[in-house]
C-alpha positions as CSV (number, residue, x, y, z in Angstrom):
1,M,24.8,24.6,-40.4
2,R,22.3,23.0,-42.8
3,K,24.2,19.7,-42.6
4,I,24.0,19.7,-38.8
5,L,20.3,20.5,-38.9
6,L,19.6,17.8,-41.5
7,F,21.6,15.3,-39.4
8,M,19.6,16.1,-36.3
9,I,16.2,15.8,-38.1
10,T,17.3,12.5,-39.6
11,A,18.3,11.2,-36.2
12,L,15.0,12.2,-34.7
13,F,13.1,10.3,-37.4
14,L,15.2,7.2,-37.1
15,N,14.7,7.1,-33.4
16,A,11.0,7.5,-33.8
17,A,11.0,4.8,-36.4
18,C,12.6,2.4,-33.9
19,A,9.9,3.0,-31.3
20,D,7.2,0.3,-30.9
21,P,3.5,1.3,-30.7
22,V,2.0,1.7,-27.3
23,P,-1.2,-0.3,-26.8
24,P,-4.2,2.1,-27.0
25,R,-5.8,0.7,-23.8
26,L,-2.6,1.4,-21.9
27,M,-2.4,5.0,-23.4
28,R,-6.0,5.7,-22.4
29,N,-5.4,4.4,-18.9
30,L,-2.3,6.6,-18.4
31,K,-4.4,9.8,-18.9
32,G,-5.0,11.6,-15.7
33,H,-1.8,10.4,-14.2
34,H,0.3,13.5,-15.1
35,V,2.1,11.7,-17.9
36,M,3.0,14.0,-20.7
37,R,5.0,11.7,-23.0
38,V,4.9,7.9,-23.5
39,S,7.3,5.8,-25.6
40,L,8.0,2.1,-25.9
41,Q,11.4,1.0,-27.2
42,K,13.2,-2.3,-26.9
43,G,10.9,-3.4,-24.1
44,T,11.1,-0.3,-22.0
45,L,8.0,1.8,-21.5
46,K,9.1,5.3,-20.7
47,L,6.6,7.6,-19.0
48,I,7.7,11.2,-18.7
49,T,5.6,13.0,-16.1
50,T,4.8,16.6,-15.6
51,H,6.5,16.5,-12.2
52,A,9.9,18.2,-11.6
53,V,10.6,15.4,-9.1
54,V,8.9,12.0,-9.1
55,S,8.2,10.9,-5.5
56,R,7.9,7.3,-4.5
57,D,4.1,7.8,-4.0
58,I,3.7,9.3,-7.5
59,Y,5.7,6.5,-9.0
60,E,3.7,3.8,-7.3
61,K,0.4,5.4,-8.3
62,V,1.4,5.7,-11.9
63,I,2.4,2.1,-11.9
64,S,-0.4,0.5,-10.0
65,E,-3.3,2.7,-11.2
66,G,-2.0,3.7,-14.6
67,A,0.2,1.1,-16.2
68,C,-0.5,-2.2,-14.4
69,S,-4.3,-1.9,-13.7
70,V,-5.2,-2.3,-17.4
71,L,-3.1,-5.5,-17.6
72,V,-4.5,-6.9,-14.3
73,A,-8.0,-6.2,-15.5
74,N,-7.5,-8.0,-18.8
75,P,-4.2,-10.0,-19.1
76,E,-4.9,-10.9,-22.7
77,K,-5.9,-7.5,-24.1
78,G,-4.6,-5.0,-21.6
79,W,-1.2,-4.6,-23.2
80,E,-2.0,-6.6,-26.3
81,K,1.2,-8.2,-27.6
82,A,3.5,-5.4,-26.6
83,R,6.7,-6.5,-25.0
84,I,7.1,-4.4,-21.9
85,D,9.9,-5.6,-19.7
86,R,10.5,-2.4,-17.7
87,I,8.4,0.7,-17.0
88,E,10.3,3.9,-16.2
89,V,8.5,6.8,-14.5
90,L,10.6,9.8,-15.0
91,S,10.6,13.5,-14.1
92,Q,9.8,16.1,-16.8
93,D,13.5,16.6,-17.5
94,E,14.1,12.8,-17.5
95,R,16.9,13.1,-15.0
96,Q,15.2,11.4,-12.0
97,G,12.7,8.7,-11.4
98,Y,12.1,5.0,-10.9
99,A,12.0,1.8,-13.0
100,F,9.6,-1.1,-12.4
101,I,11.4,-4.2,-13.5
102,D,10.0,-7.5,-15.0
103,A,6.9,-5.4,-15.7
104,R,4.4,-7.9,-17.1
105,N,5.0,-10.6,-14.4
106,T,5.4,-8.0,-11.7
107,C,2.2,-6.2,-12.6
108,L,0.2,-9.4,-12.5
109,E,1.7,-10.4,-9.2
110,L,1.0,-6.9,-7.8
111,G,-2.6,-7.3,-8.8
112,R,-2.9,-10.4,-6.5
113,I,-1.4,-8.6,-3.4
114,K,-4.2,-7.0,-1.4
115,D,-2.3,-6.2,1.9
116,E,-0.8,-2.6,1.7
117,S,2.4,-3.4,3.6
118,Q,3.0,-6.4,1.3
119,R,2.4,-4.2,-1.7
120,K,5.0,-1.6,-0.5
121,A,7.5,-4.4,0.1
122,Y,6.9,-5.9,-3.3
123,F,7.3,-2.4,-4.9
124,T,10.6,-2.0,-3.1
125,K,11.8,-5.4,-4.3
126,Q,10.9,-4.7,-8.0
127,T,12.1,-1.0,-8.2
128,W,15.3,0.4,-9.5
129,I,16.3,4.1,-9.0
130,C,16.9,6.2,-12.1
131,A,19.2,9.3,-12.1
132,M,21.0,11.0,-14.9
133,E,19.8,8.5,-17.5
134,I,21.0,5.4,-15.6
135,C,18.7,3.0,-13.8
136,D,20.3,1.0,-11.1
137,D,19.3,-1.6,-8.6
138,P,19.5,0.1,-5.2
139,K,20.3,-3.2,-3.4
140,P,24.1,-3.2,-2.9
141,D,24.5,-7.0,-3.0
142,T,23.4,-7.4,-6.6
143,G,25.6,-4.8,-8.2
144,A,23.5,-4.8,-11.3
145,K,23.5,-1.8,-13.6
146,D,21.4,-1.2,-16.6
147,K,22.4,1.8,-18.7
148,K,19.6,3.1,-20.9
């Protein structure tokens, strides 16, 4: 039993050691968006929310007002030098949510779009659906899968 416990603790510390630091401005900006845990690993910013189910509206608000707005406001300092390729907004049990792909470029482009219908269309184009720890492009013609 002790060996199993020791192994689990070691695995937790090794996983935490592999995580990249989340830029402080980004962390501050995520407060108030029902985000209870934040991690950045291998270019994926994972935002675990307090919601049992992440709706499309919640996802879009967390992305546009929480994660992207700090970058749009200051492209040089908003995310500092952090490599963020994808932003996942997930439910509290991490079993459901959405992924925002090509995050840095997509956030900057989103900041330039003022028309609400164009913003919705752009979100749809740049969003993958996450379920049961797999994020997948919902557009059937691409067939792209990205296992976490």
